[in-house]
C-alpha positions in Angstrom: 10.0 -8.2 5.9 6.0 -7.6 5.9 4.3 -9.0 2.8 1.4 -7.2 0.9 -0.7 -8.7 -1.4 -2.9 -6.3 -3.9 -6.1 -8.0 -5.4 -8.2 -5.7 -7.6 -11.0 -5.8 -10.1 -13.3 -8.4 -8.7 -16.6 -7.5 -10.5 -18.7 -9.8 -8.5 -22.7 -10.0 -9.0 -25.2 -11.0 -6.6 -25.5 -14.4 -8.2 -22.2 -16.4 -7.7 -23.0 -18.1 -10.9 -23.3 -14.8 -13.1 -20.6 -14.8 -15.9 -18.5 -12.0 -17.0 -17.2 -11.6 -20.6 -14.6 -14.5 -19.9 -15.4 -16.5 -16.9 -17.2 -16.6 -13.5 -16.1 -13.9 -11.4 -17.0 -15.7 -8.2 -15.2 -18.7 -9.2 -12.1 -16.5 -10.0 -12.1 -14.9 -6.9 -12.1 -18.1 -5.2 -9.1 -19.4 -6.9 -7.3 -16.1 -6.4 -7.8 -16.0 -2.8 -6.6 -19.6 -2.5 -3.5 -18.9 -4.2 -2.8 -15.7 -2.4 -3.2 -17.8 1.1 0.0 -19.9 -0.5 2.0 -16.8 -0.5 1.5 -16.3 3.1 0.8 -12.5 3.2 0.7 -10.3 6.4 -2.0 -8.1 4.7 -4.2 -8.2 1.7 -5.5 -4.9 0.2 -8.2 -5.3 -2.9 -8.1 -2.0 -5.2 -11.5 -1.4 -6.1 -14.4 -2.5 -8.4 -15.3 -5.2 -5.9 -19.0 -5.3 -7.5 -20.5 -5.1 -11.1 -24.1 -4.9 -10.2 -24.2 -2.2 -7.3 -26.1 -4.8 -5.1 -25.3 -5.1 -1.5 -25.4 -8.9 -1.9 -22.5 -8.4 -4.3 -20.7 -7.1 -1.5 -21.6 -9.7 0.9 -20.6 -12.3 -1.3 -17.0 -10.6 -1.7 -16.9 -10.5 2.1 -17.4 -14.2 2.4 -14.7 -15.1 -0.3 -12.1 -12.4 1.1 -12.9 -13.8 4.9 -11.1 -17.0 3.6 -7.9 -15.2 3.1 -5.5 -16.0 6.0 -4.6 -12.4 6.8 -6.3 -9.3 7.5 -7.8 -7.7 4.5 -9.1 -4.1 3.4 -10.8 -2.8 0.4 -11.1 0.7 -1.5 -13.6 1.7 -3.7 -13.4 1.6 -7.6 -15.5 3.4 -10.3 -18.3 0.4 -10.3 -18.4 0.4 -6.4 -21.5 2.4 -4.4 -20.1 3.4 -1.1 -22.8 3.1 1.1 -23.6 -0.8 0.7 -19.7 -1.3 0.4 -18.8 0.3 3.6 -21.9 -1.4 5.4 -20.4 -4.7 5.0 -16.8 -3.4 5.9 -15.3 0.1 6.9 -13.1 1.9 4.2 -10.1 2.7 6.2 -8.0 5.8 5.1 -4.8 4.4 6.4 -3.3 0.9 7.6 -0.1 -0.1 9.2 2.1 -2.8 7.7 5.1 -3.3 9.8 7.3 0.3 9.6 5.2 1.2 6.7 2.1 3.3 6.3 -0.5 2.4 3.8 -2.5 5.4 2.7 -5.7 4.2 0.7 -7.1 7.0 -1.4 -10.7 7.2 -2.6 -10.5 8.3 -6.4 -14.2 7.1 -7.4 -16.7 9.8 -8.9 -20.6 8.4 -8.4 -21.7 7.5 -12.0 -18.3 8.2 -13.7 -15.7 5.7 -15.2 -12.7 8.1 -14.5 -11.3 9.1 -11.0 -10.5 12.6 -9.2 -8.8 13.9 -6.4 -10.5 17.2 -5.5 -8.5 20.2 -3.9 -9.9 19.3 -0.4 -8.6 15.2 -0.8 -5.2 16.6 -2.0 -4.7 18.8 0.8 -5.7 16.2 3.5 -3.4 13.8 1.5 -0.6 16.5 2.3 -1.5 17.0 5.9 -1.4 13.3 6.6 2.0 13.2 4.8 3.4 16.0 6.6 2.0 15.1 10.0 2.7 11.3 10.1 5.7 9.9 11.5 8.7 9.8 8.9 8.0 5.9 7.9 8.0 4.9 4.3 4.8 5.2 2.7 2.9 3.3 0.2 -0.2 5.1 -1.6 -3.2 2.8 -3.0 -5.7 4.1 -5.3 -8.2 2.8 -7.9 -7.7 4.6 -10.8 -3.9 4.9 -12.4 -2.2 8.2 -11.9 -0.4 7.7 -15.4 -0.8 6.8 -18.7 -1.0 3.1 -19.1 -0.6 3.0 -23.0 -4.2 2.2 -24.2 -6.3 5.2 -25.3 -9.5 4.3 -23.8 -8.2 3.3 -20.4 -5.9 6.5 -20.4 -9.3 8.6 -21.1 -10.9 7.2 -17.9 -7.7 7.2 -15.7 -7.0 9.5 -12.7 -8.1 13.0 -14.2 -5.9 16.1 -13.2 -3.4 13.7 -12.1 -0.5 16.5 -12.1 -2.3 17.8 -8.9 -1.6 14.5 -7.1 2.2 14.7 -8.4 2.7 18.1 -7.2 1.1 17.3 -3.6 3.7 14.3 -3.6 6.9 16.2 -4.7 8.0 17.4 -1.3 7.4 14.0 0.6 10.3 11.6 -0.1 8.7 9.0 2.3 6.3 8.3 -0.6 8.0 5.0 -2.2 5.4 3.8 -4.7 1.8 3.8 -5.8 -0.7 0.9 -6.2 -3.5 1.0 -8.4 -6.1 -0.9 -10.3 -8.6 -0.1 -12.6 -6.6 -1.3 -15.8 -7.3 -5.0 -15.6 -3.6 -5.8 -16.4 -0.4 -5.6 -14.7 2.3 -2.9 -15.5 5.1 -1.3 -13.8 6.4 2.3 -14.6 7.9 5.2 -12.8 7.2 8.9 -12.5 9.7 11.8 -12.1 8.7 14.3 -9.5 10.7 16.3 -6.7 14.0 15.3 -7.8 13.6 11.4 -7.6 11.1 8.7 -9.4 8.2 7.1 -7.9 7.2 3.6 -9.1 3.5 3.0 -10.1 2.3 -0.8 -10.1 -0.8 -1.9 -11.8 -2.5 -5.0 -10.9 -3.9 -8.0 -12.7 -7.6 -8.0 -12.5 -9.7 -11.2 -10.9 -12.0 -11.1 -14.1 -11.6 -10.0 -17.5 -8.2 -8.7 -18.2 -8.0 -6.0 -20.7 -5.7 -6.3 -23.8 -2.7 -4.1 -23.3 -2.0 -1.6 -25.8 -5.1 -1.5 -27.5 -6.8 1.8 -28.7 -10.3 0.7 -28.0 -12.1 -1.8 -25.2 -10.7 -5.2 -25.8 -10.3 -8.2 -23.5 -7.3 -10.4 -23.6 -8.4 -14.1 -23.6 -4.8 -15.3 -23.4 -4.1 -13.4 -19.9 -5.2 -15.3 -16.8 -6.3 -13.7 -13.4 -3.7 -12.7 -10.8 -2.5 -10.7 -8.3 0.5 -8.8 -7.0 2.8 -9.5 -4.2 4.9 -7.0 -2.3 7.7 -7.4 -0.1 8.4 -4.4 2.1 12.0 -3.9 3.2 12.6 -2.7 6.7 16.2 -1.9 6.3 16.5 0.5 3.2 12.8 1.5 2.4 12.7 -0.4 -0.5 10.5 -2.8 -2.0 10.2 -5.9 -4.2 7.1 -6.8 -6.3 6.1 -9.7 -8.5 3.0 -10.7 -10.3 1.4 -14.2 -9.9 -1.1 -15.7 -12.4 -3.9 -18.3 -11.4 -5.0 -21.0 -13.4 -8.7 -21.3 -13.4 -10.3 -24.6 -14.4 -12.9 -24.5 -17.3 
């Protein structure tokens, strides 16, 4: 049974000692990588907001830390990311294979905007990929949540025009789940579409967890960094998932 680990929202600076609101992102990512290795994943995906300062050095630092993973890893961009320096360090693949599963990576970031979107061309390309690909179970990963997460300020900067995405997915029952970052918190919900429901999973952040249910921006000092573990079932196209938290020494 293949195991995928999702890491998200690292928010690194060029300076490894730089602090975020609640800690040191570099040190927190080091701890998350060490804990992820103990889970023995087959692949690791980082779902955006790798950098916080837009610097090439921050992406180089991220790659050095992520190269300590004992499994292949890839990343996709978030709203804080800049594609050119990110892709110069490591390519941004549109699709990955994980056992019998396909993992489709969507770029929802809009340069200079906190919210995300998928334009008509991107949605048509997604439909072509789903229609042309082999009949294998599919996971879709993106940065911005395509559902409301219950915080007014976060929902305002989620995936805009998400209904168009759900309409695109409706004819494709092989889509088993969607993974996203951006919310800096773990959540799990389902969206009814095409006569079925598709799970949507949010991932804890490496740094500065957001307070769930907050109407305005707020961090949650009681929540530790973490990551999501997904075990992909080869027999019934199902998956199981859990969230792991990481202790950070002060």
